[in-house]
C-alpha positions in Angstrom: -56.9 -68.4 -11.7 -55.9 -69.6 -8.2 -59.5 -70.4 -7.4 -59.9 -72.5 -10.6 -56.7 -74.4 -9.8 -58.2 -75.2 -6.4 -61.3 -76.7 -8.0 -59.1 -78.7 -10.3 -57.0 -80.0 -7.3 -60.0 -81.1 -5.3 -61.6 -82.7 -8.4 -58.4 -84.8 -8.9 -58.6 -85.9 -5.3 -62.1 -87.1 -5.7 -61.2 -88.8 -9.0 -58.2 -90.6 -7.4 -60.3 -91.8 -4.4 -58.5 -89.5 -2.0 -61.8 -88.0 -0.9 -65.0 -89.9 -0.2 -67.8 -89.4 -2.8 -70.4 -89.0 -0.1 -68.6 -85.9 1.4 -68.9 -83.1 -1.1 -68.1 -80.3 1.4 -64.6 -79.4 0.0 -65.9 -79.2 -3.5 -68.8 -77.0 -2.6 -66.5 -74.7 -0.6 -64.1 -74.5 -3.6 -67.0 -73.7 -6.0 -68.3 -71.0 -3.8 -64.8 -69.4 -3.7 -64.9 -68.8 -7.5 -65.4 -65.2 -8.8 -69.0 -64.4 -9.4 -70.5 -67.4 -7.5 -73.1 -66.6 -4.9 -74.2 -70.2 -3.9 -73.4 -73.8 -4.8 -74.8 -77.2 -3.9 -74.7 -80.8 -4.9 -78.0 -82.8 -4.9 -79.5 -86.0 -6.5 -81.6 -85.9 -9.6 -84.3 -85.0 -10.4 -84.1 -81.4 -9.4 -86.7 -79.7 -7.3 -87.4 -76.1 -6.4 -86.4 -73.0 -8.3 -83.7 -73.6 -10.9 -80.2 -72.1 -10.7 -78.5 -70.2 -13.4 -75.8 -72.9 -14.0 -76.3 -76.7 -13.8 -73.5 -79.2 -14.2 -74.4 -83.0 -14.3 -72.4 -85.6 -12.3 -73.0 -89.4 -12.9 -72.7 -91.3 -9.7 -72.1 -95.1 -9.2 -74.6 -95.0 -6.3 -78.4 -95.1 -6.8 -79.5 -91.8 -8.4 -77.6 -89.3 -10.4 -76.0 -86.2 -9.0 -76.0 -82.6 -10.2 -74.1 -79.4 -9.2 -76.2 -76.2 -9.2 -74.4 -72.9 -9.1 -76.2 -69.6 -8.4 -74.2 -66.7 -10.0 -73.9 -63.2 -8.6 -71.8 -62.0 -11.4 -71.9 -64.0 -14.7 -69.2 -61.9 -16.3 -66.8 -62.6 -13.4 -67.6 -66.4 -13.5 -67.3 -66.7 -17.2 -63.4 -67.2 -17.3 -63.8 -70.1 -14.8 -66.7 -71.7 -16.6 -64.7 -74.1 -18.8 -62.3 -74.9 -15.9 -65.3 -75.9 -13.7 -66.7 -78.1 -16.4 -63.5 -80.0 -17.0 -63.0 -80.5 -13.2 -66.5 -81.8 -12.7 -66.3 -84.1 -15.7 -63.1 -85.5 -14.2 -65.1 -86.4 -11.1 -68.0 -87.7 -13.2 -65.8 -90.1 -15.2 -64.3 -91.5 -12.0 -67.7 -92.0 -10.4 -69.3 -93.5 -13.5 -66.3 -95.8 -14.0 -66.9 -97.6 -10.8 -70.5 -98.4 -11.6 -70.5 -98.8 -15.3 -72.7 -95.8 -15.9 -72.1 -93.4 -18.8 -70.8 -90.0 -17.7 -71.4 -86.7 -19.4 -74.3 -85.0 -21.0 -75.5 -87.6 -23.6 -78.6 -87.5 -25.8 -79.6 -91.1 -24.7 -79.8 -90.1 -21.0 -83.5 -89.4 -20.9 -83.6 -88.5 -17.2 -80.9 -85.9 -17.7 -82.5 -84.4 -20.8 -85.9 -84.2 -19.2 -84.5 -82.4 -16.2 -82.6 -79.9 -18.4 -85.8 -79.4 -20.5 -87.8 -78.7 -17.4 -85.6 -76.5 -15.3 -83.1 -74.8 -17.6 -83.3 -71.0 -17.8 -81.6 -70.9 -21.2 -82.2 -72.4 -24.6 -80.1 -75.5 -24.9 -79.1 -77.2 -28.2 -77.1 -80.4 -28.4 -75.3 -81.5 -31.6 -73.2 -84.5 -32.5 -69.6 -84.3 -33.7 -70.7 -83.1 -37.2 -72.9 -80.4 -35.7 -76.1 -82.2 -36.6 -78.8 -81.4 -34.0 -79.8 -84.3 -31.8 -81.7 -82.7 -29.0 -83.1 -79.3 -27.8 -84.9 -78.3 -24.6 -88.2 -76.5 -24.1 -86.4 -73.2 -23.6 -85.1 -73.4 -27.1 -88.7 -74.0 -28.4 -90.0 -71.1 -26.4 -87.3 -68.7 -27.5 -87.0 -69.6 -31.3 -90.2 -71.5 -32.0 -88.6 -74.7 -33.3 -89.4 -78.2 -32.0 -87.0 -81.1 -31.9 -88.9 -83.0 -34.7 -88.5 -79.9 -37.0 -84.7 -79.6 -36.6 -83.4 -83.0 -35.7 -80.4 -83.9 -38.0 -80.2 -80.4 -39.4 -77.1 -78.1 -39.2 -77.8 -74.8 -37.3 -76.2 -72.8 -40.1 -79.0 -73.9 -42.4 -81.8 -72.1 -40.6 -80.5 -70.1 -37.6 -77.3 -68.2 -38.4 -75.9 -68.8 -41.9 -72.4 -69.9 -43.0 -70.6 -66.7 -42.0 -71.3 -67.3 -38.3 -70.6 -71.0 -38.7 -67.1 -70.1 -39.9 -66.4 -67.9 -37.0 -67.6 -70.6 -34.6 -65.3 -73.2 -36.2 -62.4 -70.8 -36.0 -63.0 -70.0 -32.3 -63.3 -73.7 -31.5 -60.0 -74.4 -33.2 -58.3 -71.4 -31.5 -59.8 -71.5 -28.0 -61.9 -74.7 -27.8 -65.1 -72.6 -27.3 -67.2 -69.9 -28.8 -68.8 -67.1 -26.7 -70.5 -63.9 -28.1 -73.6 -62.0 -29.0 -75.1 -63.2 -32.3 -78.2 -62.5 -34.4 -80.6 -65.6 -34.6 -83.6 -66.1 -36.9 -86.8 -67.4 -35.2 -89.3 -69.7 -36.8 -91.6 -66.8 -37.4 -88.9 -65.0 -39.4 -88.0 -62.3 -36.9 -84.5 -61.7 -35.7 -83.4 -62.0 -32.1 -80.2 -61.0 -30.3 -78.9 -63.7 -28.1 -75.8 -64.6 -26.1 -74.4 -67.8 -27.7 -72.1 -70.1 -25.7 -71.0 -73.2 -27.6 -68.4 -75.7 -26.4 -67.6 -79.4 -26.9 -68.4 -82.3 -24.6 -66.6 -85.7 -24.5 -67.4 -89.3 -23.7 -65.9 -91.3 -20.8 -62.8 -92.1 -22.9 -62.2 -88.4 -23.6 -63.3 -88.6 -27.3 -65.3 -85.8 -28.8 -69.0 -86.7 -28.4 -70.5 -83.5 -29.8 -71.3 -79.9 -28.9 -73.6 -78.0 -26.5 -74.9 -74.6 -27.5 -76.6 -72.3 -24.9 -78.6 -69.2 -25.9 -79.8 -66.5 -23.6 -82.2 -63.9 -24.7 -80.6 -60.5 -24.1 -83.8 -58.5 -23.8 -84.1 -59.2 -20.1 -80.4 -58.9 -19.6 -80.4 -55.5 -21.3 -83.0 -54.3 -18.8 -81.1 -55.7 -15.9 -77.9 -54.3 -17.2 -79.4 -50.8 -17.4 -80.6 -51.1 -13.8 -77.2 -52.2 -12.7 -75.6 -49.4 -14.7 -77.8 -46.8 -13.0 -77.1 -48.3 -9.6 -73.4 -48.4 -10.4 -73.5 -44.8 -11.5 -75.0 -43.6 -8.3 -72.6 -45.8 -6.3 -69.6 -44.6 -8.3 -70.7 -41.0 -7.7 -70.7 -41.6 -4.0 -67.5 -43.6 -3.9 -65.5 -41.0 -6.0 -66.4 -38.2 -3.6 -66.9 -39.9 -0.3 -64.4 -39.9 2.5 -65.7 -39.2 6.0 -69.4 -38.2 5.9 -72.3 -38.1 3.4 -74.7 -35.3 2.9 -77.6 -34.2 0.7 -79.4 -30.9 0.2 -82.7 -30.0 -1.3 -83.2 -27.7 -4.3 -82.9 -24.7 -2.0 -79.4 -25.8 -0.8 -80.7 -26.8 2.7 -79.2 -30.0 4.3 -81.7 -32.8 4.4 -79.4 -35.7 5.2 -76.2 -35.8 7.1 -74.5 -39.1 8.0 -70.9 -39.8 9.2 -68.3 -38.2 11.4 -69.0 -34.5 11.1 -66.2 -32.8 13.2 -68.0 -29.9 14.8 -71.6 -29.5 15.9 -74.4 -32.1 15.8 -76.4 -33.0 12.7 -79.6 -31.7 14.2 -78.1 -28.2 14.2 -77.2 -28.5 10.5 -80.4 -30.0 9.1 -82.6 -27.4 7.5 -79.7 -24.9 7.2 -78.0 -23.9 4.0 -74.4 -25.0 3.4 -73.5 -21.5 2.2 -74.9 -20.1 5.5 -72.7 -22.5 7.5 -69.6 -21.6 5.5 -70.2 -17.8 5.5 -69.1 -17.5 9.2 -65.4 -18.5 8.4 -64.9 -18.7 4.7 -63.2 -16.0 2.5 -66.0 -14.1 0.7 -64.4 -14.3 -2.7 -64.0 -18.1 -2.3 -67.6 -18.4 -1.1 -68.9 -16.4 -4.0 -67.1 -18.7 -6.5 -68.6 -21.7 -4.8 -72.1 -20.2 -4.8 -71.8 -19.6 -8.6 -70.9 -23.3 -9.1 -74.1 -24.3 -7.3 -76.3 -21.8 -9.2 -74.9 -23.2 -12.5 -75.4 -26.8 -11.2 -71.7 -27.7 -11.6 -70.2 -30.4 -9.5 -67.4 -29.4 -7.2 -64.5 -31.3 -5.8 -62.0 -30.5 -3.0 -63.7 -27.3 -1.9 -61.8 -26.3 1.2 -63.1 -24.1 4.0 -62.7 -23.7 7.8 -65.4 -24.0 10.4 -65.4 -23.4 14.1 -64.9 -26.4 16.2 -64.7 -24.4 19.4 -64.5 -20.7 20.3 -60.8 -20.5 19.6 -60.2 -23.4 17.3 -60.9 -24.0 13.6 -61.0 -27.2 11.7 -60.5 -27.5 8.0 -62.9 -29.4 5.8 -62.9 -30.4 2.2 -66.2 -31.0 0.4 -67.1 -32.8 -2.8 -70.5 -32.8 -4.4 -72.6 -33.0 -7.5 -76.2 -32.1 -8.4 -78.8 -34.8 -8.8 -82.0 -34.8 -10.8 -85.2 -36.9 -10.9 -86.4 -39.0 -13.8 -88.0 -36.0 -15.5 -84.7 -34.1 -15.3 -85.8 -31.7 -12.6 -83.0 -30.4 -10.3 -83.4 -31.9 -6.8 -80.3 -30.6 -5.0 -76.8 -31.8 -4.3 -75.4 -34.9 -2.7 -71.8 -35.4 -1.7 -69.2 -36.1 1.0 -66.8 -34.2 3.3 -63.5 -34.9 5.0 -61.7 -33.4 7.9 -58.3 -32.2 6.6 -57.1 -30.2 9.6 -54.1 -32.4 10.2 -53.2 -32.2 6.5 -53.4 -28.4 6.5 -51.4 -28.1 9.6 -48.8 -30.5 8.2 -48.6 -28.4 5.0 -48.1 -25.3 7.1 -45.3 -27.1 9.0 -43.7 -28.2 5.7 -43.9 -24.6 4.4 -42.1 -23.4 7.5 -39.4 -26.0 7.1 -39.0 -25.1 3.4 -38.5 -21.5 4.3 -35.9 -22.5 6.9 -34.1 -24.8 4.4 -33.9 -21.9 1.9 -32.0 -19.8 4.4 -29.4 -22.5 5.0 -25.9 -22.1 3.5 -25.9 -25.9 2.5 -27.2 -27.4 -0.7 -30.2 -29.6 0.3 -32.0 -32.0 -2.0 -34.6 -34.7 -1.4 -35.1 -37.7 -3.7 -38.0 -40.2 -3.6 -37.7 -44.0 -3.6 -37.3 -44.0 -7.4 -34.3 -41.7 -7.0 -36.2 -38.7 -8.5 -35.6 -35.2 -7.3 -38.7 -34.0 -5.4 -37.3 -31.0 -3.5 -34.3 -28.8 -3.5 -33.7 -25.6 -1.6 -32.8 -22.3 -3.2 -29.1 -22.7 -2.6 -29.2 -26.0 -4.5 -31.0 -24.4 -7.5 -28.5 -21.5 -7.6 -25.7 -24.0 -8.4 -27.8 -26.6 -10.2 -30.3 -24.4 -12.0 -30.6 -26.9 -14.9 -32.3 -29.5 -12.7 -36.0 -29.7 -12.2 -38.3 -31.8 -10.0 -38.6 -35.3 -11.4 -35.0 -35.5 -12.6 -33.3 -38.7 -11.4 -30.0 -38.8 -9.6 -28.5 -40.7 -12.6 -29.7 -38.0 -15.0 -28.2 -35.3 -12.8 -24.7 -37.0 -12.9 -24.9 -37.6 -16.6 -25.8 -33.9 -17.2 -22.9 -32.8 -15.1 -20.6 -35.1 -17.1 -21.8 -33.6 -20.4 -21.1 -30.1 -19.0 -17.6 -31.2 -18.2 -18.0 -31.0 -14.4 -17.0 -34.7 -14.0 -13.5 -35.7 -15.1 -14.0 -39.5 -15.4 -17.7 -40.2 -15.9 -17.3 -43.9 -16.7 -15.7 -44.5 -13.3 -17.2 -41.8 -11.1 -20.9 -42.1 -12.1 -21.2 -45.8 -11.1 -19.2 -45.1 -7.9 -21.4 -42.1 -7.0 -24.6 -44.1 -7.6 -23.3 -46.8 -5.4 -22.4 -44.3 -2.7 -25.8 -42.6 -3.1 -27.7 -45.9 -2.7 -25.9 -46.9 0.5 -27.7 -46.4 3.8 -25.4 -43.5 4.8 -22.3 -42.0 3.2 -20.1 -38.9 3.3 -17.9 -38.2 0.3 -15.9 -35.3 -1.2 -16.6 -34.7 -4.9 -15.2 -32.2 -7.4 -17.5 -30.4 -9.8 -15.6 -28.2 -12.1 -13.3 -26.0 -10.1 -15.3 -26.5 -6.9 -15.2 -29.1 -4.1 -18.2 -30.3 -2.1 -18.6 -32.5 0.9 -21.8 -34.6 0.5 -23.7 -36.3 3.3 -26.3 -38.6 1.8 -28.7 -40.7 3.9 -31.4 -43.3 2.9 -34.6 -42.4 4.6 -37.1 -45.0 6.2 -39.6 -44.4 3.4 -37.1 -45.4 0.8 -36.2 -41.8 -0.3 -32.8 -40.1 0.0 -31.6 -36.9 1.6 -28.5 -35.2 0.2 -26.9 -32.3 2.1 -23.7 -30.8 0.7 -21.3 -28.0 1.7 -18.8 -26.0 -0.4 -15.3 -27.0 0.9 -13.2 -25.6 -1.9 -10.9 -23.5 0.2 -10.5 -26.2 2.8 -9.8 -28.8 0.1 -7.1 -26.7 -1.6 -5.3 -26.6 1.8 -5.7 -30.3 2.2 -4.3 -31.0 -1.2 -1.3 -28.8 -0.6 -0.7 -30.6 2.7 -1.1 -34.0 1.0 1.4 -33.0 -1.8 3.9 -32.0 0.8 3.4 -35.2 2.7 3.8 -37.3 -0.5 7.1 -35.5 -1.2 8.3 -36.3 2.3 7.3 -39.9 1.9 9.0 -40.2 -1.5 12.2 -38.8 0.1 12.0 -41.3 2.9 11.2 -44.2 0.4 14.4 -43.4 -1.5 16.4 -44.7 1.5 14.9 -48.1 1.3 14.7 -48.6 -2.4 17.9 -50.6 -2.5 16.7 -53.1 0.1 13.3 -53.2 -1.7 15.1 -54.2 -4.9 17.1 -56.9 -3.2 14.0 -58.3 -1.5 12.3 -58.8 -4.8 15.2 -60.2 -6.8 16.5 -62.6 -4.1 13.1 -64.1 -3.2 12.7 -66.3 -6.2 16.0 -68.3 -6.1 15.8 -68.5 -2.4 12.3 -70.0 -2.6 13.7 -72.6 -5.1 16.5 -73.5 -2.6 14.0 -73.7 0.3 11.6 -75.8 -1.8 14.2 -78.3 -3.0 15.7 -78.5 0.5 12.3 -79.2 2.0 11.7 -81.9 -0.6 15.0 -83.6 0.3 14.4 -83.3 4.1 10.8 -84.6 3.8 11.4 -87.4 1.3 15.2 -88.0 1.5 14.9 -91.6 2.5 12.5 -92.3 -0.3 14.3 -90.5 -3.1 16.8 -92.4 -5.3 20.3 -91.2 -5.0 20.3 -89.9 -8.5 17.2 -87.7 -7.8 18.8 -86.5 -4.5 22.0 -85.6 -6.4 19.9 -83.8 -9.0 18.1 -81.8 -6.3 21.4 -81.0 -4.6 22.7 -79.8 -8.0 19.6 -77.6 -8.4 20.1 -76.2 -5.0 23.6 -75.4 -5.9 22.5 -73.8 -9.1 19.9 -71.8 -7.3 22.5 -70.7 -4.8 24.7 -69.6 -7.6 21.8 -67.8 -9.1 21.2 -66.1 -5.8 24.8 -64.9 -5.7 24.5 -63.8 -9.3 21.3 -61.8 -8.5 23.0 -60.1 -5.6 25.7 -59.0 -8.0 23.1 -58.0 -10.6 21.1 -55.9 -8.1 24.3 -54.2 -7.0 24.9 -53.5 -10.6 21.3 -52.0 -11.1 22.7 -48.6 -10.3 25.1 -49.0 -13.1 22.3 -50.2 -15.3 20.3 -47.0 -14.5 23.4 -45.0 -15.2 24.1 -46.9 -18.4 27.5 -48.2 -17.4 26.6 -51.9 -16.8 28.5 -53.9 -19.3 26.6 -56.6 -21.3 28.6 -59.6 -22.6 26.4 -61.3 -25.2 27.0 -65.0 -25.9 25.2 -67.9 -27.6 22.5 -69.3 -25.3 20.6 -72.6 -25.7 17.1 -71.3 -25.0 15.6 -74.8 -24.7 18.2 -76.0 -22.2 17.9 -72.9 -20.1 14.1 -73.1 -20.1 14.2 -76.7 -18.9 16.6 -75.8 -16.1 14.5 -72.8 -15.2 11.3 -74.8 -15.1 13.0 -77.5 -12.9 14.0 -74.7 -10.5 10.5 -73.2 -10.4 8.6 -76.6 -10.4 8.4 -77.1 -6.6 6.9 -73.6 -6.1 4.4 -74.2 -9.0 3.5 -77.7 -7.7 2.6 -76.4 -4.3 0.1 -74.1 -5.9 -1.2 -76.8 -8.3 0.1 -74.8 -11.3 1.2 -76.7 -14.4 4.5 -75.3 -15.6 5.4 -76.3 -19.2 7.8 -75.3 -22.0 7.1 -75.7 -25.7 10.4 -75.0 -27.5 11.5 -76.7 -30.8 14.8 -78.5 -30.8 15.7 -76.7 -34.0 15.4 -73.3 -32.4 18.5 -71.1 -33.2 20.6 -70.1 -30.2 20.1 -66.7 -28.6 22.6 -63.9 -28.7 22.4 -62.2 -25.3 24.1 -61.7 -22.0 23.6 -65.0 -20.2 23.1 -63.5 -16.7 20.7 -60.9 -18.1 18.7 -63.7 -19.9 18.6 -65.8 -16.8 17.4 -62.8 -14.7 14.8 -61.8 -17.3 13.4 -65.3 -17.5 13.4 -65.9 -13.7 11.5 -62.7 -13.2 8.9 -63.3 -15.8 8.2 -67.0 -14.9 8.2 -66.2 -11.2 5.7 -63.3 -11.8 3.5 -65.7 -13.9 3.5 -68.3 -11.1 3.0 -65.8 -8.3 0.1 -64.1 -10.1 -1.8 -67.3 -11.0 -4.5 -69.1 -9.0 -4.6 -72.8 -8.3 -5.3 -75.3 -11.1 -4.0 -73.0 -13.8 -1.2 -73.2 -16.4 2.0 -71.3 -17.1 3.4 -71.9 -20.6 6.9 -70.9 -22.0 7.1 -70.9 -25.8 9.8 -69.9 -28.3 9.7 -69.6 -32.1 12.1 -68.1 -34.7 11.0 -64.9 -36.4 13.4 -63.9 -39.0 16.6 -62.7 -37.3 14.8 -62.6 -34.0 13.5 -65.2 -31.6 10.0 -64.6 -30.2 9.8 -65.9 -26.7 6.4 -65.8 -24.8 5.4 -66.5 -21.2 1.6 -67.0 -20.9 -0.3 -67.5 -17.7 -4.0 -67.9 -16.8 -3.7 -65.6 -13.7 -5.5 -62.6 -12.4 -4.5 -60.3 -15.3 -3.6 -56.6 -15.3 -5.9 -53.6 -15.6 -5.7 -51.6 -18.8 -4.8 -48.5 -16.8 -1.9 -50.3 -15.1 -0.4 -51.5 -18.4 0.7 -48.0 -19.2 2.9 -47.8 -16.1 3.8 -51.5 -15.6 7.5 -51.0 -16.5 8.0 -48.0 -14.2 10.4 -48.7 -11.3 8.6 -49.2 -8.0 5.1 -49.1 -9.6 2.6 -51.7 -8.3 -0.9 -52.4 -9.6 -3.8 -51.2 -7.4 -5.6 -54.5 -7.8 -6.0 -56.2 -4.4 -5.1 -59.7 -5.7 -2.0 -58.5 -7.5 -0.8 -56.4 -4.6 -0.8 -59.4 -2.4 1.5 -61.3 -4.8 3.8 -58.3 -5.9 7.2 -57.4 -4.7 8.7 -53.9 -4.7 7.8 -53.2 -8.3 11.4 -53.4 -9.6 11.1 -56.7 -11.5 9.6 -55.6 -14.8 11.7 -52.4 -14.7 14.8 -54.5 -14.5 13.6 -56.9 -17.2 12.8 -54.0 -19.6 16.2 -52.4 -19.0 18.1 -55.7 -19.5 16.1 -56.6 -22.7 16.7 -53.2 -24.2 20.4 -53.3 -23.2 20.6 -56.5 -25.4 18.9 -54.9 -28.4 15.6 -56.6 -27.7 12.0 -55.5 -27.2 9.3 -56.5 -24.6 5.5 -56.1 -24.7 2.6 -57.2 -22.5 -1.0 -58.1 -23.3 -3.4 -58.7 -20.4 -7.0 -58.4 -19.3 -8.5 -58.8 -15.8 -9.6 -62.4 -15.2 -8.1 -63.7 -18.5 -4.4 -63.9 -17.7 -1.2 -62.3 -19.1 1.1 -62.9 -22.1 4.6 -61.4 -22.1 6.4 -61.4 -25.4 10.2 -60.9 -25.8 11.7 -60.2 -29.2 15.5 -61.1 -28.9 18.4 -61.4 -31.3 19.2 -64.8 -32.5 22.9 -65.9 -32.6 22.6 -66.0 -36.4 21.9 -62.2 -36.4 24.5 -61.3 -33.7 28.2 -60.7 -34.2 30.6 -63.7 -34.6 
C-alpha cells in the first residue's frame, strides 16, 4: 500500500507541473519499487523489441506518444497495485494531453495505439463501449478465440463468449469493486471451451467520464505449466529452508555423503565425503538412539532435530542437530537424503547450566517464581509449588491472585488485587502480604527481557512480633494523644471565627480609605460579632466535656433561620471570596422559625459551612437551603468539593477521626467538628445525615424541630 501511495504522489507531482515531463526517473523508480515488478521503463511509441507483460499508454503533448512498460516478476504480488498504477498514470496522461490538445487514454479511434497493442500485446485484448458493445479487439484475441473484429463488432460478449450468468457476476463485481478478475470458461469460434484468466475494468475520457471497458484474457495453459514448475521449485526450496540452519548435505542411496556445504564444526568436508553418516555418528552416539535413527532411514522417513555429539578434538565434543528427508527421481526411485545441520553446543551447555540452576533453586527455602513479559508463570521452584500447588505454567499473575481470592486467602480482593498488580509491574518492589494465616515478604523485580522475578520468604513469626509491637506502640500513642485532645478541639473550633475576624480586619486595613463609613461600620460590627462568636466557641468547647458526659444544658428558643444564615454567610464571605467560592443561601421568607439552642445552632452551622468552604476547590459553589417538612425543618449545606470516600462515611462522626484522602487531610482540623455537630443536633432532638462521593461534592442534611412543633 505504501508503494502504491508513492506512485500516486509522484503522479500528482507530474500532473501539477512540479516535475518536468522530460525527466521520468522518479516515476520509473517508484514503479520498480512496487511488489512483483522486475523492470520498468518509459519510451516513445511505437514500441520496439520484445514486449513486456504490462503496457500502460501515456499521451504526451510533445511529438510522439509515450508508453510505460512493466516487466513483472510476480503477477500475483503486482495485482493489488494494478488498478492504483493505472489511475496514477492516467492522471499524468490527462495532464500531458491537456497541454497539447491530445486525447488521453486508450480510445478506439487512436489507430497508432491500437496497432501497437495488436502487434505487441501478449494477451487477448477486447475493448467495449459503455454499453458493453465490442468496438475493438487485438490479434491476440483472434489467435486465442478465433473471432475477428468484423465478426463481433457491436455484439455483447455474453451473446457468444460467456452467457448471461457470467455477465451478471461481472456487473456485480464492477458495482462492488470497480473491476472483475477471475478464471472463467470461454467458448472459442470452433465451439471448444477454454479456461482463461479474465481481467475487466473501466476506462475514462479526459473529463473523467466512463468511456467503456477493457477486457484482457490470458490463456491459462502455459501458466499452468509454469505454475507447476514454480510449485516444484518452491517445494524443493521450502524443504531446504525448513530444515536448513548451518550447513547443507546430501547422501546417495547407500547413505554416503556426496555433498557437504557450509560451516561443519569439526573435520574437513573431504574426510566426510564418501563416508556414511551412521558411521560418523557411531563413534559418539548412544547405540539405542543410533538404531532408532537407522530405522528411520531404512523406512525412508524424514527426521528432524536428531541430536548427537561428535569429537571436535581429543577431549572436546560438540553437539549437532540434523534434519533431513529422502528425495526421489522422476520415476520414484529412492536417491538418498538431503538436509541440513546445526551446531547446538552452546544451547546444550546452556541447558545443562539451567538444569543446575533449577536444582539449586529447588533446594532454596524461598518461594521462587519467574514470569514472562506477558505476566505468565514460566517457572516455579518446588517450594513454591508446595504452597501454591494449584498453579501451573502458563497461569498469569492476575489469575493467581484471583484464585487466591476465591480460596479466601485475600481479605479485600477489590482493593488488594489492583494494588498487588501495580506493585508487581513496578521495576522493583518489596512488600509484605498476608495469605490466609501466613505472612510473606515478596521481592519482585522486572527483568531486562520484560519478564518478572518473584522471590518470597515466610515471615509469619516475625510479622506476629511486629504486629504485637505495633499494637503496643499505638496504645502508647493513643495515651499520649489524650493529653492534647483538648487543645486539638480548641484549635479546630476557634479557627473559623478567628479567620473571619482576620479577613474582615484585612479588608478594612487594605481598603479602609475607599470603603464608605456605613460599610466600615458594618465590617466592624461583623468583627465584633465574630469576636463574640469566638468567645462563645471557647465557652462551648470548654463545655464539650459536659456534652460528652450528658450534663451540658440546652436552652431551646425560636431562631430565624433566614436571618442567621445571612449573617453566617456574611461572616464567611471573605474566606470564600479569597478561594473564588460562591457562597449562597436559598431560604424562603415564609420558613417557620426553628426551635433550638441558639448557640448550638450557630456552632453547628459555622462548622458545616466552614467545612464546605475548606473542602472545596476554586470556582465552585456552596449552597445553604432550608424547607419546611411537616413539623421539622430540613436544612441542607451542599458543596462541589472533593467529596468523601464511602469507607470514611461510616466513621465520619467519630471524635478525632480524619479521612485518609490526601486532599481532605490538608483541609481538615482535629476531627472534632462533625462529632460536636452530631452531639449538638441530637441534644436538640434533631437528626443529621451526609451523602457524598469522591469528586462530586458533599450534601449535609439537618432535620430540626420547627418552633411550631416545639414547646410554647
